[in-house]
C-alpha positions in Angstrom: 115.0 79.3 125.5 118.0 81.6 125.1 118.3 84.4 127.6 119.8 87.8 127.0 123.3 86.9 128.2 123.5 83.8 126.1 122.1 85.6 123.0 124.7 88.3 123.3 127.5 85.7 123.7 126.5 84.0 120.4 125.9 87.2 118.5 122.1 87.1 118.2 121.4 90.5 119.7 121.1 93.4 117.2 122.6 96.6 118.2 120.3 99.5 118.5 120.8 102.2 115.8 119.7 105.7 116.5 116.6 106.6 114.4 118.2 109.7 113.1 121.2 107.8 111.8 119.1 105.2 110.2 116.9 107.8 108.6 120.0 109.7 107.3 121.3 106.5 105.7 118.0 105.8 104.0 117.9 109.2 102.3 118.6 109.1 98.6 117.1 109.0 95.1 114.9 105.9 95.8 113.5 107.3 99.0 112.8 110.7 97.4 111.0 109.0 94.5 109.0 106.8 96.9 108.1 109.9 99.0 106.8 111.7 96.0 104.8 108.9 94.3 104.3 106.2 96.9 103.7 102.7 95.5 101.8 104.1 92.5 105.1 105.3 91.1 105.6 102.2 89.1 102.0 101.2 88.3 101.9 102.2 84.6 105.3 100.7 83.8 104.4 97.5 85.7 101.2 97.2 83.7 103.2 97.6 80.4 106.1 95.3 81.2 104.0 92.3 82.5 104.7 92.8 86.2 101.1 93.8 87.0 98.4 91.3 86.3 96.1 92.4 83.5 92.6 91.2 82.4 92.0 88.9 85.3 95.6 87.6 85.2 95.1 86.4 81.6 96.1 89.4 79.6 99.2 91.0 78.4 99.7 94.7 79.3 100.9 96.1 76.0 98.2 94.2 74.1 95.2 94.2 76.4 95.9 97.5 78.1 97.9 99.5 75.6 97.0 102.9 77.0 98.3 103.2 80.6 98.6 107.0 80.5 95.9 107.4 83.2 97.9 105.1 85.5 101.0 107.3 85.1 102.4 108.6 88.4 102.2 112.2 87.4 98.5 111.9 86.5 97.8 110.2 89.8 99.8 112.7 91.8 98.0 115.6 90.2 95.1 114.9 92.5 97.1 114.7 95.7 96.4 117.6 98.1 98.6 116.6 101.0 101.2 114.1 102.1 101.4 111.9 105.2 103.0 108.7 106.3 103.4 106.1 109.0 104.9 107.1 112.3 108.7 107.5 112.0 108.9 106.3 108.4 111.3 108.5 106.5 109.4 107.8 103.2 106.1 109.4 104.2 104.7 108.0 100.9 101.0 108.3 101.6 99.0 110.9 99.7 95.6 112.3 100.5 93.4 113.2 97.5 91.5 116.3 96.6 87.7 115.8 96.4 86.6 113.8 93.3 85.5 116.2 90.6 84.5 113.9 87.8 81.9 111.1 87.6 83.0 109.7 91.0 82.5 112.2 93.9 84.6 110.8 96.7 85.4 113.1 99.6 88.5 115.1 100.0 91.2 113.5 102.1 90.9 109.9 101.1 94.1 108.0 100.6 95.7 108.0 97.2 95.2 104.4 95.9 98.3 102.3 96.5 99.8 100.1 93.8 97.7 97.1 94.8 94.4 99.0 94.6 95.4 100.6 91.3 96.2 97.1 89.9 93.1 95.4 91.3 90.6 97.9 90.2 92.7 99.1 87.2 94.7 96.7 85.1 93.1 93.5 86.3 89.7 94.9 85.3 91.0 96.8 82.2 89.9 100.0 83.8 91.9 103.1 83.0 89.9 105.6 85.1 91.8 106.9 88.2 88.7 108.3 89.8 86.9 105.0 89.5 89.9 103.3 91.1 90.0 105.9 93.9 86.3 105.5 94.6 86.5 101.7 94.6 89.4 101.9 97.1 87.4 104.3 99.2 84.3 102.1 99.3 86.4 99.1 100.2 88.1 101.0 103.0 84.7 102.2 104.3 83.4 98.6 104.5 86.6 96.9 105.7 87.1 95.1 102.4 90.5 94.1 101.0 91.0 95.9 97.7 93.1 93.2 96.1 90.4 90.6 96.9 87.5 92.8 95.9 89.1 93.9 92.6 90.0 90.3 91.8 86.5 89.1 92.4 85.1 91.8 90.1 87.6 90.8 87.4 86.6 87.2 87.8 82.9 88.1 87.5 83.6 90.2 84.4 85.4 87.2 82.8 82.6 84.8 83.7 80.1 87.3 82.1 82.3 87.5 78.9 82.2 83.7 78.6 78.5 83.4 79.3 79.0 81.6 82.6 76.9 84.3 84.4 74.3 86.5 82.7 72.3 89.6 83.4 69.3 87.5 84.4 
């Protein structure tokens, strides 16, 4: 075990950086972009360029999901009513949504789906409906389910159905 004195002698102790200095150094175009859009800022582009899994990991974005317009960051952000973030994080990238007005009536104030939720219930399932994705994320959060796992299981079940492995009966 290395004690504090020994650690400082061999250079293993990090120097404390004042939070305001660290925050100031982190400011810039990337952080501003991340603050505005959160992790959903790259969802549509990632689905198109092959970075996001599509069609239960077996698809190709530009072929199997050619229309990613609903996954666009501006479309997603149009439903954000307020911003929040983790304590002391300079990005404050979380968004809270307005009440669902379409087919899926989720309550106001739920979290804007993050990239992983958008991918799991969107591109992996070939779903281009943001309200469905938001509702699915809300239901998972309500029941303590991981959205990546839940979306992946649904995509797997969809593929099994397409191949006749499971049926309606």
